[in-house]
Structures are given as structure tokens and as C-alpha cells.
C-alpha positions in Angstrom: -15.7 -1.7 20.0 -17.5 -3.6 17.3 -16.0 -2.7 14.0 -17.4 -3.4 10.6 -14.5 -3.4 8.1 -15.8 -3.1 4.5 -13.7 -3.7 1.4 -15.6 -4.2 -1.8 -12.8 -3.8 -4.4 -13.0 -7.0 -6.5 -9.3 -6.7 -7.1 -8.3 -7.0 -3.5 -8.5 -10.5 -2.0 -8.6 -10.0 1.8 -6.3 -12.9 2.5 -4.1 -12.3 -0.6 -0.4 -11.4 -0.9 -0.5 -8.2 -3.0 0.3 -4.9 -1.3 -3.4 -3.8 -0.9 -4.2 -7.1 0.7 -1.3 -6.8 3.1 -2.6 -3.3 4.0 -6.0 -4.7 4.8 -4.5 -7.5 6.9 -2.3 -5.1 8.8 -5.2 -2.9 9.8 -7.2 -5.9 10.9 -4.2 -7.1 12.9 -3.8 -3.7 14.6 -7.5 -3.2 15.6 -7.8 -6.8 16.9 -4.6 -6.5 18.9 -6.1 -3.4 20.5 -9.0 -5.5 21.7 -11.7 -4.6 19.2 -14.1 -7.1 17.7 -14.0 -7.0 13.9 -16.2 -8.3 11.1 -14.9 -8.1 7.5 -17.4 -7.6 4.7 -16.0 -8.4 1.3 -16.7 -10.3 -1.9 -13.1 -11.6 -1.8 -12.8 -13.8 1.3 -11.4 -16.9 -0.4 -8.3 -18.5 1.1 -7.2 -19.0 4.7 -6.5 -16.1 7.1 -3.2 -15.9 8.8 -3.2 -17.7 12.1 -3.2 -14.5 14.1 -6.3 -13.3 12.2 -8.3 -16.5 12.5 -10.6 -14.9 15.1 -11.8 -12.2 12.7 -15.4 -12.7 11.7 -16.2 -12.7 8.0 -19.4 -11.8 6.2 -19.2 -12.6 2.5 -20.8 -10.1 0.1 -22.1 -11.4 -3.3 -19.3 -12.0 -5.9 -18.4 -9.0 -8.1 -20.1 -9.0 -11.5 -18.3 -10.0 -14.6 -18.6 -9.0 -18.2 -18.1 -5.8 -20.1 -16.8 -2.8 -18.1 -20.1 -1.0 -18.1 -21.9 -4.1 -16.9 -19.4 -4.6 -14.1 -19.7 -0.9 -13.1 -23.5 -1.2 -12.9 -23.2 -4.3 -10.8 -20.8 -2.6 -8.4 -23.1 0.3 -8.0 -26.0 -2.1 -7.3 -23.8 -3.9 -4.7 -24.1 -0.9 -2.4 -27.5 -2.2 -1.4 -25.9 -5.5 -0.4 -23.4 -3.7 1.8 -26.2 -1.8 3.6 -28.2 -5.0 4.1 -25.2 -6.7 5.5 -24.5 -3.8 7.9 -28.1 -4.0 9.1 -27.3 -7.4 10.6 -24.3 -6.3 12.5 -25.1 -3.2 14.6 -21.4 -2.0 14.6 -20.1 0.8 16.8 -18.1 2.1 13.9 -17.7 1.4 10.1 -14.3 1.3 8.6 -14.2 1.2 4.8 -11.4 0.9 2.3 -12.5 3.2 -0.5 -13.4 1.4 -3.8 -14.7 2.5 -7.1 -18.5 2.8 -7.2 -18.8 2.2 -3.4 -20.7 4.6 -1.2 -23.2 2.4 0.7 -21.1 1.8 3.8 -20.5 5.5 4.8 -24.1 6.5 3.8 -25.5 3.6 5.9 -23.4 4.8 8.9 -24.5 8.4 8.6 -28.2 7.3 8.4 -27.8 5.2 11.5 -25.8 7.7 13.5 -22.7 5.5 13.5 -19.2 7.0 13.1 -17.4 5.9 9.9 -13.8 6.0 8.6 -13.2 6.0 4.8 -9.6 5.1 4.0 -8.6 6.6 0.7 -5.4 5.4 -1.0 -5.8 7.0 -4.4 -8.0 9.1 -6.6 -9.5 5.9 -7.9 -11.5 7.1 -10.9 -8.6 9.2 -12.3 -6.3 6.2 -11.7 -8.6 3.8 -13.6 -9.1 6.3 -16.4 -5.3 6.7 -16.8 -4.2 3.1 -16.5 -7.2 0.8 -17.1 -10.8 1.4 -18.3 -13.2 3.6 -16.5 -16.8 2.9 -17.3 -19.6 5.2 -16.2 -17.2 8.0 -15.3 -19.9 10.4 -14.1 -21.4 7.7 -11.8 -17.9 6.8 -10.5 -17.3 10.5 -9.5 -20.8 10.8 -8.0 -20.3 7.6 -6.0 -16.9 8.9 -4.6 -18.5 12.2 -3.7 -21.3 10.5 -1.8 -18.8 8.2 0.0 -16.5 11.0 1.1 -19.1 13.5 2.0 -20.9 10.9 4.2 -17.8 9.7 6.1 -17.2 11.0 9.6 -13.5 10.9 8.9 -11.5 10.4 5.7 -8.1 8.9 6.3 -5.9 9.7 3.3 -2.5 8.2 2.6 -0.9 11.4 1.4 -1.5 15.2 1.1 -2.5 14.9 -2.6 -5.0 12.3 -1.7 -6.3 14.4 1.2 -6.7 17.4 -1.2 -8.6 15.1 -3.6 -10.9 14.0 -0.8 -11.6 17.6 0.2 -12.5 18.5 -3.4 -14.9 15.5 -3.4 -16.8 16.8 -0.4 -15.0 15.3 2.6 -15.6 17.4 5.7 -12.9 16.0 8.1 -9.7 14.6 6.6 -6.6 13.3 8.3 -3.4 12.1 6.6 -2.0 8.7 7.6 0.7 7.3 5.3 1.4 3.6 5.3 3.2 1.9 8.1 4.7 -1.4 9.3 4.1 -4.1 12.0 7.4 -4.3 14.0 6.7 -7.9 14.8 7.1 -8.9 11.2 10.6 -7.4 10.9 13.1 -8.7 13.4 16.5 -7.1 13.8 18.5 -7.8 10.6 21.4 -10.3 10.6 24.9 -9.0 10.0 25.7 -8.3 6.3 26.8 -11.4 4.4 29.7 -11.4 1.9 27.4 -12.3 -1.0 27.4 -10.2 -4.2 25.8 -6.8 -3.8 22.1 -7.2 -4.3 19.8 -4.4 -5.5 16.2 -5.1 -4.5 12.7 -4.1 -5.5 9.6 -5.2 -3.7 6.1 -4.6 -5.1 3.7 -5.2 -7.9 5.0 -4.8 -11.4 2.8 -2.0 -12.6 3.6 0.8 -15.1 4.0 3.5 -12.6 6.7 1.8 -10.4 9.6 2.9 -12.5 11.0 -0.5 -13.5 12.6 0.7 -16.8 14.6 3.2 -14.9 15.7 0.6 -12.4 16.8 -1.8 -15.1 18.8 1.0 -16.9 20.4 2.0 -13.6 21.3 -1.6 -12.8 22.9 -2.1 -16.2 25.0 1.0 -15.6 25.9 -0.2 -12.1 27.3 -3.4 -13.4 30.0 -1.5 -15.2 31.6 -0.8 -11.8 30.1 -3.6 -9.8 30.1 -6.5 -12.3 28.9 -9.2 -9.9 25.9 -7.1 -8.7 22.5 -8.9 -8.6 19.0 -7.6 -9.0 16.2 -9.2 -6.9 12.7 -8.3 -7.9 10.1 -9.6 -5.4 6.6 -9.4 -6.9 4.6 -10.0 -10.0 2.2 -8.1 -12.3 1.3 -7.1 -15.8 4.7 -5.6 -16.6 6.6 -8.7 -15.9 7.1 -9.8 -19.5 8.3 -6.3 -20.5 10.7 -6.3 -17.6 12.1 -9.7 -18.7 12.5 -8.3 -22.2 14.3 -5.2 -20.9 16.6 -7.3 -18.7 17.6 -9.5 -21.7 18.1 -6.5 -23.9 20.4 -4.9 -21.3 22.4 -8.1 -20.9 21.3 -8.5 -17.3 18.9 -11.4 -17.5 21.5 -13.8 -15.9 22.1 -11.3 -13.0 18.4 -10.9 -12.1 15.8 -12.9 -10.3 12.0 -12.3 -10.3 10.4 -14.3 -7.5 6.8 -13.7 -8.5 4.1 -13.0 -5.9 5.2 -14.2 -2.5 3.1 -14.5 0.7 3.4 -11.6 3.1 5.0 -13.9 5.7 7.9 -14.6 3.4 8.6 -11.0 2.5 11.1 -10.3 5.4 13.2 -13.3 4.3 13.5 -11.8 0.8 14.3 -8.4 2.1 17.1 -9.9 4.2 18.8 -10.8 0.8 18.9 -7.2 -0.3 21.8 -4.7 0.2 19.7 -1.8 -1.1 16.0 -1.3 -1.6 14.8 0.9 -4.5 11.7 3.0 -5.1 12.5 4.3 -8.6 9.4 6.3 -9.3 9.5 8.6 -12.3 8.7 12.3 -12.5 5.1 13.0 -11.9 3.1 16.1 -11.1 0.4 14.0 -9.5 2.4 11.6 -7.3 0.0 10.6 -4.6 1.3 7.2 -3.5 2.4 6.1 0.0 4.7 3.3 -1.1 4.5 0.4 1.4 7.7 -0.9 0.0 9.7 2.0 1.4 8.5 1.5 4.9 9.1 -2.2 4.7 12.6 -1.8 3.4 13.4 0.5 6.2 11.8 -1.7 8.9 13.9 -4.6 7.7 17.1 -2.5 8.0 17.7 -2.3 4.2 19.2 1.0 3.1 16.8 2.7 0.7 17.3 4.6 -2.5 14.3 6.7 -3.6 13.7 9.3 -6.2 12.8 12.9 -5.4 9.1 12.8 -6.1 6.0 13.5 -4.0 6.5 13.1 -0.3 9.3 10.5 -0.6 11.9 13.0 0.5 9.8 13.4 3.6 10.0 9.7 4.4 13.7 9.3 3.6 16.2 11.9 4.9 19.1 12.2 2.4 22.2 10.8 3.9 20.6 10.0 7.3 18.0 7.3 6.7 18.6 6.6 3.0 19.7 8.1 -0.3 17.5 10.4 -2.4 18.2 11.1 -6.1 16.5 12.9 -9.0 13.6 11.2 -10.8 14.1 9.9 -14.3 17.9 9.8 -14.1 19.3 6.2 -14.4 22.9 7.4 -14.0 22.1 9.2 -10.7 20.4 6.0 -9.4 23.3 3.9 -10.5 25.7 6.3 -8.7 23.9 6.0 -5.5 23.8 2.2 -5.7 27.5 2.2 -6.4 28.1 4.3 -3.4 26.3 1.7 -1.2 28.1 -1.2 -2.9 31.4 0.4 -2.1 30.7 1.2 1.6 29.4 -1.5 3.9 29.6 0.9 6.9 27.3 3.3 5.1 24.9 0.5 4.4 24.8 -0.5 8.0 24.4 3.0 9.3 21.6 4.0 6.8 19.8 0.7 7.4 19.9 0.9 11.2 18.9 4.6 11.3 16.1 4.0 8.7 14.8 1.1 10.8 14.8 3.2 14.0 13.0 6.0 12.2 10.2 3.9 10.8 9.7 1.7 13.9 9.6 4.8 16.1 6.9 6.7 14.1 5.1 4.5 11.5 3.4 1.5 13.0 0.0 0.1 12.1 -1.0 0.1 15.7 -0.4 3.8 15.9 -2.4 4.4 12.7 -5.3 2.4 13.9 -5.4 4.1 17.3 -5.2 7.6 15.8 -7.8 7.1 13.1 -10.4 5.4 15.3 -9.8 7.9 18.1 -10.3 10.8 15.7 -13.5 9.3 14.2 -15.0 8.7 17.6 -14.0 12.1 18.8 -15.9 13.6 15.9 -19.0 11.7 17.1 -18.9 12.3 20.8 -22.5 11.4 21.5 -22.1 7.9 20.2 -22.4 5.2 22.9 -20.4 2.0 22.2 -20.8 -1.4 23.7 
């Protein structure tokens, strides 16, 4: 099939290294590996694609507007016309869009043309922006999301809470597809080294990722495992606060923050970890599908997650990882100490977690299911 892949979020460089960029690249990799022809439409096409994605065609949309929040929002709303004009030149068999604030042009174009469309929704974006950033033109943002979701043939949501949000916004056909991994990126792990026990965190340093809890737990862990190390792979707006907290806890010399690393280098950093953490705090609206958890598991790193949202559904306590209460640094420290003291447990949890993820959560599987469901919902569509 000819697939138009649309991603208009100005904060997501298609060939970047952040988690959202990796998600985009992995979906592109999965659909091209399945033999489909793909054209990416985005205002963020700078940089060089990975070698295995060099064949992906690119169509640059106009750069996102700058200026005050309201001016940017108006510019993004106006950019829907640019998306429609670009799609007019492609004649795709299906449109796949990563949902973005103020974006509705792609799915509405597809509906008008009788073309199936998939809208991938990773978060309730307007609510997220209002809570953590600045949301300009809130009514217009909600209206745009309603238009996008009601026009889509299929909404692919990363979690049940996101699926519920999509239904409330008018989506007619919703499927839940959490994040996944590409097995080719994660070779079988090497035997455990005799290095100091290393606690790891992979991801952007954002307020909702629970880093204060992890730092407090790490400080407690060092009381029983004094040579423990903390490896933080990522960067973000909370980095300065994290560095201050590490210094205040007396842990600065035991911690390393790599900064943002290319996706190709992530497996090598995961190989340095003896435990991978997802220390999310208590939340009544936990809607994430944390890519880090799947990547820890794919790399054979035993995981420790908090009991929030659907994380206990990803990690089976004592079988594929360890699960503890949210907001409790001592409980997290205790589970890390348990892993530090038991190399056999680390090997078992790591191996079983890897088998579980590679057996059920691959990007190839996600792409096949989502495209198949969208085409099945539009059975009269003839593809080239």
C-alpha cells in the first residue's frame, strides 16, 4: 500500500532521538519492512534518516510558526490546509497520523476522499498541555481534536484511558495498542558483569516521570549497597533540578546523566544497567504507555515499576519484574536492594521479561494489526 504518514507536532523531529521520535521511526520501520511504500509529511524533517529508513520518501510541510502561544496555535490551525494540499499530491491508499495539538486536516481529508485513516493517539494532548505547559485557544484545541478523532476510520490509542478519551471526543472505532519494541535492536544480553550494581533510568527528564522518588530511593539504597551507581540516560527540562537533588542527597558522585543519546546507542546503555526503573508517582489519570519499560525488558534488564495505571499489566510481579507502591521511596529502595543481593533473580526476571515482550509487543505486530483493522473498516477501498 501507499501510506501517507503525517506528524505535524513541532516538538517531534522525525529523525530525532527523543522517545516520540523513536516511536515514529519504529512505526516507519515496521511498515516499510512489511513492503509498504511510505511518504512522511512533517515540518520537522531535518537531520539524516537511519540507513534502514533511507528509502522513506519525505514531504516537508511549512515550518511551525513561532511567537506567542496564541499566535503559534493560530498558525498550527492554519497549517491543516497545508496538510490537505500535500495529501492532494500523493493519492495514498491510507493515511496514518500521529495525533498533534490543533491537527485535524489529515483525517478529514481522508474521509472526504474515501481513504481509510488511522489516528494514533498517545495522550489527551490538550489536557496535558494545560497541566504542564501553556494551552492557547483551548476551545479550538478541543474542537480540533474532536474533528480529528471523529473523522478517523480507526483511532489507535496507547492505553485504555486514552481510548476512553478518544471515545469521549467522538471516535467511532477505537483499538488499544500500547508501545512495543523492534527485536532487531535488542540482541540477547551478555552475561552479568561484576561491576557495581547499577540502577538505570531511560527517558526524557520531565516532571511526571518520578525522578525525585528515584533519587530518594537511590539514596536509601546506598545505605545497604554503598557502591551502587545511578545511570540516567536522557535529558530534559528537569535536569538541573535532578542534579540539585542528587547533590543534596550526597549522591552526585555516584550518578551519571548521559544527556540525550541516539536511539542506536540506547541498547549499549541499557546493557550497563542491573535494574531499570519506571518510578511514576500516584495519579488518577495515568494514561502513559512507557516505552522505557518495554525497552528495559527487551534488553533483558530486570524492571522495577510502580503500581499505577496499566503498569502491573505489563510487568507481572515476581515473574517478569518487580512492582511496588507508588510514592514510596523505601519500597522502591527495598526492591532495588533485593535485586542487588540476588544475581540469579536478576537473570531470571531479565530473561523472562525479555521473552514476554519479544513474544507479544513488537512494532511489526502493532503495524500489521492497526493497518489491517483500518482496511477492514473500509472494505470497499481498492488499493494499488
